[in-house]
C-alpha positions as CSV (number, residue, x, y, z in Angstrom):
1,M,-1.0,-4.2,-16.9
2,Y,-1.8,-2.9,-20.3
3,F,-2.4,-4.6,-23.7
4,V,-2.2,-2.9,-27.1
5,F,-3.8,-4.3,-30.3
6,Y,-4.9,-2.9,-33.7
7,S,-8.5,-1.9,-33.5
8,F,-11.2,-3.6,-35.6
9,L,-13.8,-1.3,-34.2
10,P,-15.0,2.0,-35.7
11,D,-13.2,5.2,-35.1
12,N,-16.1,6.7,-33.1
13,F,-16.3,3.7,-30.8
14,A,-15.8,5.0,-27.2
15,L,-15.5,3.7,-23.7
16,S,-14.9,5.9,-20.7
17,A,-11.5,6.2,-19.2
18,P,-9.6,4.7,-17.5
19,F,-10.6,1.5,-19.1
20,V,-9.7,2.2,-22.7
21,A,-7.5,4.8,-24.4
22,W,-7.1,5.4,-28.1
23,T,-3.9,6.3,-29.9
24,G,-4.8,6.7,-33.6
25,K,-5.9,3.3,-34.7
26,Y,-4.5,1.5,-31.6
27,C,-6.4,0.6,-28.5
28,I,-4.7,0.5,-25.1
29,I,-6.7,-1.5,-22.6
30,D,-6.1,-1.3,-18.9
31,F,-6.6,-5.0,-18.0
32,M,-6.5,-4.3,-14.3
33,A,-9.1,-1.5,-14.5
34,N,-11.7,-3.6,-16.3
35,R,-10.9,-7.2,-17.2
36,I,-14.5,-7.9,-18.5
37,I,-14.3,-5.1,-21.1
38,A,-10.8,-6.1,-22.1
39,R,-11.9,-9.8,-22.5
40,K,-14.9,-8.9,-24.7
41,L,-12.8,-6.7,-27.0
42,L,-10.2,-9.4,-27.4
43,I,-12.8,-12.0,-28.1
44,A,-14.4,-9.7,-30.8
45,A,-11.0,-9.1,-32.4
46,G,-10.3,-12.8,-32.3
47,L,-13.6,-13.6,-34.0
48,V,-12.9,-11.1,-36.8
49,F,-9.5,-12.5,-37.3
50,A,-10.8,-16.1,-37.4
51,S,-13.6,-15.3,-39.9
52,T,-11.2,-13.4,-42.1
53,F,-8.7,-16.3,-42.0
54,I,-11.4,-18.8,-42.9
55,V,-12.6,-16.7,-45.9
56,L,-9.1,-16.3,-47.2
57,L,-8.3,-20.0,-46.7
58,S,-11.5,-21.0,-48.5
59,R,-10.6,-18.7,-51.4
60,H,-7.0,-20.1,-51.6
61,L,-8.2,-23.7,-51.5
62,S,-11.2,-23.1,-53.8
63,L,-13.6,-24.5,-51.2
64,V,-16.5,-22.5,-52.4
65,P,-18.7,-24.7,-54.6
66,P,-19.4,-23.0,-58.0
67,K,-22.9,-22.5,-59.3
68,P,-23.5,-24.1,-62.8
69,S,-23.8,-21.7,-65.7
70,P,-27.0,-21.4,-67.7
71,D,-27.5,-24.2,-70.2
72,F,-26.5,-22.0,-73.1
73,R,-23.1,-21.4,-71.5
74,T,-22.4,-25.0,-70.6
75,F,-20.8,-27.4,-73.0
76,G,-20.3,-31.1,-72.6
77,P,-22.1,-33.8,-70.6
78,K,-23.2,-33.1,-67.1
79,D,-21.4,-36.2,-65.7
80,A,-18.2,-35.6,-67.6
81,P,-15.1,-36.7,-65.5
82,I,-13.4,-33.4,-66.2
83,Q,-15.3,-30.4,-65.0
84,I,-14.0,-26.9,-66.0
85,Y,-15.1,-23.5,-64.9
86,E,-13.7,-20.7,-67.0
87,Y,-13.8,-17.1,-65.9
88,T,-13.3,-14.8,-68.8
89,D,-13.6,-11.3,-70.3
90,F,-14.6,-10.6,-73.9
91,S,-12.1,-7.7,-74.1
92,C,-9.2,-9.7,-72.9
93,P,-6.7,-10.8,-75.6
94,H,-5.5,-13.8,-73.5
95,C,-9.1,-14.9,-73.1
96,R,-9.5,-14.9,-76.9
97,A,-6.5,-17.2,-77.2
98,A,-7.8,-19.4,-74.3
99,D,-11.2,-19.6,-76.0
100,L,-9.5,-21.2,-79.1
101,Q,-7.7,-23.6,-76.8
102,M,-11.0,-24.5,-75.1
103,T,-12.7,-25.2,-78.4
104,K,-9.9,-27.7,-79.3
105,I,-10.1,-29.3,-75.9
106,L,-13.8,-29.9,-76.3
107,E,-13.2,-31.4,-79.7
108,V,-10.4,-33.7,-78.6
109,Y,-12.0,-34.8,-75.4
110,N,-15.6,-34.8,-76.7
111,G,-17.9,-36.4,-74.1
112,S,-15.2,-36.3,-71.4
113,V,-15.1,-32.6,-70.6
114,R,-17.8,-30.2,-69.4
115,V,-17.1,-26.5,-69.5
116,N,-19.0,-23.9,-67.5
117,F,-18.4,-20.4,-69.1
118,K,-18.4,-17.7,-66.5
119,H,-18.4,-13.9,-67.0
120,F,-15.7,-11.9,-65.3
121,P,-15.6,-8.6,-67.1
122,L,-12.7,-6.3,-65.9
123,S,-14.8,-3.2,-66.3
124,S,-12.2,-0.9,-64.7
125,I,-9.9,-1.4,-67.8
126,H,-12.4,-2.7,-70.3
127,P,-15.4,-0.4,-70.4
128,W,-17.6,-2.5,-72.7
129,S,-16.9,-5.9,-71.3
130,F,-19.9,-6.0,-69.0
131,L,-22.4,-5.0,-71.7
132,A,-20.7,-7.5,-74.1
133,A,-21.3,-10.3,-71.6
134,S,-25.0,-9.2,-71.3
135,Y,-25.4,-9.3,-75.1
136,A,-23.7,-12.7,-75.4
137,D,-26.1,-14.1,-72.8
138,C,-29.1,-12.6,-74.6
139,A,-27.8,-14.2,-77.8
140,G,-27.6,-17.4,-75.9
141,A,-31.2,-17.1,-74.9
142,Q,-31.9,-17.2,-78.7
143,G,-29.6,-20.2,-79.1
144,K,-26.5,-18.5,-80.4
145,F,-24.2,-17.9,-77.5
146,R,-21.1,-19.6,-78.9
147,E,-21.5,-17.9,-82.3
148,Y,-22.0,-14.5,-80.7
149,A,-19.1,-15.0,-78.2
150,G,-16.8,-16.0,-81.0
151,M,-17.6,-12.8,-82.9
152,L,-16.9,-10.7,-79.8
153,F,-13.5,-12.4,-79.3
154,D,-12.6,-12.3,-83.0
155,S,-13.2,-8.6,-83.4
156,Q,-12.4,-7.3,-79.8
157,E,-9.8,-4.8,-81.0
158,K,-12.6,-3.1,-83.1
159,W,-14.9,-2.4,-80.2
160,Y,-13.4,-2.8,-76.7
161,L,-12.1,0.8,-76.4
162,D,-14.9,2.6,-78.2
163,K,-16.1,5.8,-76.6
164,D,-19.7,5.1,-77.5
165,K,-21.7,1.9,-77.4
166,P,-20.1,-0.4,-80.0
167,A,-22.1,-0.8,-83.2
168,E,-20.7,-4.3,-83.5
169,F,-23.1,-5.6,-80.8
170,A,-26.1,-5.0,-83.1
171,A,-24.2,-5.9,-86.2
172,F,-23.4,-9.4,-84.8
173,A,-27.0,-10.0,-84.0
174,E,-28.0,-9.1,-87.6
175,K,-25.3,-11.5,-89.0
176,L,-26.7,-14.3,-86.9
177,K,-30.3,-13.3,-87.8
178,L,-31.3,-12.8,-84.2
179,D,-34.3,-10.9,-83.1
180,L,-32.6,-7.5,-82.5
181,P,-35.4,-5.8,-80.6
182,A,-35.7,-8.8,-78.3
183,L,-31.9,-8.8,-77.9
184,E,-31.7,-5.1,-77.0
185,A,-34.6,-5.5,-74.5
186,C,-32.9,-8.5,-72.9
187,A,-29.5,-6.7,-72.6
188,A,-31.3,-3.9,-70.8
189,D,-33.2,-6.2,-68.5
190,P,-32.0,-6.0,-64.8
191,A,-32.2,-9.8,-64.6
192,T,-29.5,-10.1,-67.3
193,E,-27.3,-7.6,-65.4
194,R,-27.9,-9.5,-62.2
195,R,-26.8,-12.8,-63.8
196,V,-23.5,-11.3,-64.9
197,K,-23.0,-9.7,-61.5
198,L,-23.5,-13.0,-59.8
199,D,-20.7,-14.5,-62.0
200,I,-18.5,-11.7,-60.9
201,A,-19.4,-12.1,-57.2
202,E,-18.7,-15.8,-57.5
203,G,-15.3,-15.1,-59.1
204,D,-14.5,-12.6,-56.3
205,I,-15.3,-15.3,-53.7
206,R,-13.0,-17.7,-55.4
207,D,-10.3,-15.1,-55.5
208,V,-10.3,-14.7,-59.3
209,N,-8.2,-11.6,-60.0
210,A,-7.1,-12.2,-63.6
211,T,-8.6,-13.5,-66.8
212,P,-8.8,-16.1,-68.0
213,T,-8.9,-18.2,-64.8
214,F,-9.9,-21.8,-64.8
215,F,-10.9,-24.3,-62.2
216,I,-10.3,-27.9,-63.5
217,N,-11.8,-30.4,-61.1
218,G,-11.4,-27.7,-58.5
219,K,-7.7,-27.0,-59.3
220,R,-6.9,-23.4,-60.3
221,A,-5.1,-22.4,-63.5
222,V,-4.5,-18.8,-64.4
223,G,-3.8,-18.0,-68.1
224,G,-3.6,-20.2,-71.1
225,A,-0.1,-21.6,-70.3
226,Q,-1.2,-23.0,-66.9
227,F,-4.4,-24.3,-68.5
228,L,-2.5,-26.2,-71.1
229,E,-0.1,-27.5,-68.5
230,Q,-3.1,-29.1,-66.7
231,A,-4.6,-30.2,-69.9
232,K,-1.6,-32.5,-70.4
233,N,-2.8,-34.6,-67.5
234,F,-6.3,-35.1,-68.9
235,D,-5.5,-38.5,-70.3
236,N,-4.2,-39.6,-66.9
237,L,-7.3,-38.2,-65.2
238,L,-9.5,-40.2,-67.6
239,K,-7.6,-43.4,-67.0
240,K,-8.1,-43.0,-63.3
241,K,-11.9,-42.6,-63.8
242,E,-12.1,-45.9,-65.8
């Protein structure tokens, strides 16, 4: 009796005939020749399948708990009944529109909404998004995250496709009267880069693949339209919390 299954093992993995034969990526096991080897391989394949399924399921259901953003990227009371995690990219036009929506939401539901701003730069199509995120965080360290982020969004068409490092990054700092040498040093600090990368990794784990993506009390919304659709239920959510 023989059993054929797709191999999860490396190409150079080898067992002596007649127990196992390879056909491209497929493994043919002679169960009668060696039941023990066959059983171990099937168990290994089953474990890989199970772990992959669990990871994909946890992504789909947003079971991975998010890490709070730094204080300068968090807006609203910690115990607010509506908790929002926003994954965004400073070069994304849809993110700019969503940022305006979020500002209005924070005003209308003042005290009832908490927003955790998360970086998710799509560097493959937006070459300066990652650095923009770093500069915004460093402006935040000087107490001006929202102001600097707003400038990045408002003028994104002027810098997001620049061939060289955008001059706007320093110009915004001067307009906000930030300590420019400290800002530049902070943006080059590996710790700043690591913080942005952790946001990206968290977004990957939560299966974020477009910006902006929101999680509102754990429920996913992709894009401004889906976000506003969920925002229509905020009053009902607040009534339930009373």
